[in-house]
C-alpha positions in Angstrom: 24.4 4.7 6.8 22.1 4.1 3.9 21.5 0.6 5.1 20.8 1.1 8.9 18.1 4.2 7.7 17.2 1.0 5.5 17.1 -1.4 8.2 15.2 1.0 11.1 12.6 1.3 8.0 12.0 -1.7 7.1 11.3 -2.7 11.1 9.4 0.4 11.3 7.1 -0.6 8.6 6.9 -4.2 9.8 6.1 -2.9 13.2 3.5 -0.8 11.6 1.8 -3.5 9.3 1.4 -6.0 12.3 -0.1 -3.5 14.4 -2.7 -3.0 11.7 -2.6 -6.9 11.1 -3.6 -7.5 15.0 -5.7 -4.8 15.7 -7.8 -3.9 13.0 -8.0 -6.5 10.6 -10.5 -9.2 10.8 -10.1 -12.7 12.2 -9.4 -14.3 8.7 -6.1 -15.9 7.6 -5.7 -14.1 3.6 -3.2 -13.5 1.2 -3.5 -10.5 -1.1 -2.0 -10.8 -4.6 -1.0 -7.6 -5.7 0.1 -8.7 -8.9 -3.3 -11.0 -9.5 -6.0 -8.1 -7.5 -7.4 -6.1 -10.5 -8.8 -2.8 -9.6 -12.6 -4.0 -9.6 -11.2 -6.3 -6.2 -9.8 -3.6 -4.9 -12.8 -0.8 -4.8 -14.7 -4.1 -3.6 -12.1 -4.7 -0.7 -13.1 -4.0 2.8 -11.8 -0.7 4.7 -9.1 -2.4 6.6 -7.9 -4.2 3.5 -7.7 -1.3 1.3 -5.6 0.2 4.3 -3.2 -1.8 4.8 -2.9 -1.8 0.6 -2.5 1.8 0.7 0.3 1.1 3.6 2.1 -1.1 1.7 2.2 0.9 -1.6 4.0 3.8 0.5 6.4 1.5 1.4 6.9 0.1 -1.7 7.0 2.8 -3.6 9.3 4.7 -0.8 12.9 5.5 -2.0 15.4 3.9 -0.3 16.8 7.6 1.4 13.5 8.1 2.4 12.7 9.1 5.9 10.6 6.3 8.0 7.4 8.7 8.2 4.5 7.9 6.7 3.0 11.2 5.2 -1.2 10.1 6.0 -2.3 13.1 3.6 -0.1 11.8 0.8 -1.5 7.9 1.5 -5.1 9.5 1.3 -4.0 11.8 -1.3 -3.0 8.3 -3.3 -5.7 6.1 -2.3 -8.1 8.8 -4.3 -5.8 9.1 -7.2 -5.9 5.1 -7.4 -9.9 5.1 -6.4 -10.8 7.9 -9.5 -7.7 5.2 -12.3 -9.9 2.5 -10.9 -13.1 3.5 -11.7 -12.2 4.3 -15.2 -9.7 0.9 -15.7 -11.8 -1.6 -13.5 -10.0 -5.0 -14.9 -6.7 -3.7 -14.5 -4.5 -5.2 -12.5 -3.9 -3.4 -9.2 0.3 -3.7 -9.3 -0.3 -2.2 -12.7 -2.7 0.4 -12.5 -0.1 1.3 -9.4 3.4 1.4 -11.2 1.4 3.3 -13.9 0.4 6.2 -11.2 3.4 6.4 -9.0 6.6 6.4 -9.6 9.3 4.1 -7.7 12.2 6.1 -6.7 
């Protein structure tokens, strides 16, 4: 049952991500490497990039048994928390900042 739920969650997240990429992102191709991006880069990113990053982070830090639900209020709160942290630590790698702020379940 856990595997089926995890597969369903992954499929739902992949669908959401593809929709965001298709409808919300500019037509330019590129990569966002969260291991190399700094907080400063995150803060200067476009709204579409920030939305995409926060959606990805929501899935990444979600527990395997969590329901396939995106809590938009929680994503927004996490975005504010990350932005505040990044303001104080602009040279910190983004993934280091998120590991500090959000516990992986």
